[in-house]
matplotlib code that plots the C-alpha trace (Angstrom):
import matplotlib.pyplot as plt

x = [107.1, 107.8, 108.9, 108.3, 109.8, 108.8, 110.9, 111.1, 108.1, 108.2, 106.9, 106.7, 105.0, 102.2, 103.6, 106.6, 107.8, 108.7, 110.0, 108.8, 110.7, 109.6, 112.4, 111.4, 113.2, 112.3, 110.6, 111.0, 110.2, 110.0, 107.1, 104.8, 102.7, 103.2, 100.8, 100.8, 97.9, 97.3, 95.3, 94.4, 93.1, 89.5, 89.4, 89.7, 92.9, 92.7, 94.4, 97.0, 98.9, 100.1, 102.5, 102.8, 105.8, 107.7, 106.9, 105.2, 101.7, 100.7, 97.4, 96.6, 93.8, 92.2, 93.2, 96.9, 97.0, 99.5, 101.2, 102.4, 104.5, 105.1, 108.1, 110.2, 113.7, 113.7, 117.4, 117.3, 114.0, 112.5, 109.4, 109.1, 106.4, 107.5, 105.0, 105.0, 102.8, 101.7, 98.6, 97.5, 94.9, 97.7, 98.6, 98.3, 100.3, 101.5, 101.8, 103.3, 101.8, 102.5, 100.3, 100.9, 98.1, 98.2, 95.1, 94.0, 91.7, 93.0, 91.8, 93.5, 97.0, 99.0, 101.9, 102.0, 104.7, 104.4, 103.8, 105.5, 103.9, 103.6, 102.4, 101.8, 101.5, 99.5]
y = [114.2, 111.1, 111.5, 108.5, 108.0, 105.1, 103.6, 100.5, 101.1, 100.6, 98.8, 95.0, 92.3, 90.2, 87.4, 89.4, 90.7, 94.0, 95.0, 98.3, 100.0, 102.8, 104.6, 106.6, 109.4, 111.5, 110.2, 106.6, 104.4, 101.3, 102.7, 102.8, 100.2, 100.6, 100.1, 99.9, 101.3, 101.8, 104.0, 103.2, 106.0, 106.8, 104.7, 105.3, 104.5, 101.0, 99.0, 96.5, 95.3, 96.3, 95.3, 96.0, 97.7, 94.5, 92.7, 90.0, 90.7, 91.3, 91.6, 91.6, 92.5, 89.4, 90.6, 90.3, 87.5, 84.8, 87.1, 90.1, 90.0, 93.0, 93.1, 95.7, 96.3, 98.5, 98.9, 100.4, 102.3, 100.7, 98.7, 96.5, 95.2, 92.1, 91.7, 88.5, 87.1, 90.6, 91.2, 94.2, 95.0, 95.6, 98.7, 101.7, 104.3, 102.6, 104.5, 103.7, 105.1, 105.1, 105.0, 104.2, 101.5, 98.3, 97.6, 101.3, 102.3, 104.2, 107.6, 107.0, 106.9, 109.9, 110.0, 109.2, 109.0, 110.6, 107.3, 105.2, 104.1, 100.4, 99.5, 95.8, 95.2, 92.2]
z = [104.0, 102.0, 98.4, 96.0, 92.6, 90.3, 87.6, 85.4, 83.2, 79.4, 76.4, 76.5, 74.5, 75.9, 78.0, 79.0, 82.3, 83.9, 87.3, 88.7, 91.5, 93.8, 95.7, 98.8, 100.5, 103.5, 106.6, 107.9, 104.9, 107.1, 109.1, 106.0, 104.2, 100.5, 97.6, 93.9, 91.9, 88.2, 86.0, 82.4, 80.0, 80.8, 83.9, 87.6, 89.5, 90.8, 93.5, 92.3, 95.4, 98.8, 101.4, 105.1, 106.8, 107.4, 104.1, 106.0, 104.7, 101.1, 99.2, 95.4, 93.1, 91.6, 88.1, 89.0, 91.5, 90.5, 88.0, 90.0, 93.2, 95.5, 97.7, 99.6, 100.8, 103.8, 103.9, 100.4, 100.9, 97.9, 97.0, 93.9, 91.7, 89.6, 86.8, 84.8, 82.1, 81.2, 79.2, 77.1, 79.7, 82.2, 80.1, 82.5, 84.4, 87.6, 90.8, 94.2, 97.3, 101.1, 104.1, 107.8, 107.7, 105.7, 103.8, 103.3, 100.6, 97.6, 98.9, 102.3, 101.0, 102.1, 99.6, 95.9, 93.2, 89.8, 88.0, 85.4, 82.1, 81.3, 77.8, 76.8, 73.1, 71.8]

ax = plt.figure().add_subplot(projection="3d")
ax.plot(x, y, z, "-o")
ax.set_aspect("equal")
plt.show()
């Protein structure tokens, strides 16, 4: 089992920044690729970014490319999502997730956190 706990969400004005963290406990964190997803009210959960076990490979949704950066610290069992130039349309609950394979689809992820709310005001 891998337990994931997100933190760092909050209310921010458009153009501002937030840094989300996802702390993992349980099985070997460094064995897992990690992803960030988000879900806005009335919408499906969508992919935001992911990172492979080493941090050497990353991928982003087109909607966040150039504004968000995913990173990880395997010594601290934590994955981060730095979000800059935030827009009202970034408002959502953000979830981190873990899977043994990098590049997995949303429904293939094995472990999920409880989510953290990000609200961007205009």
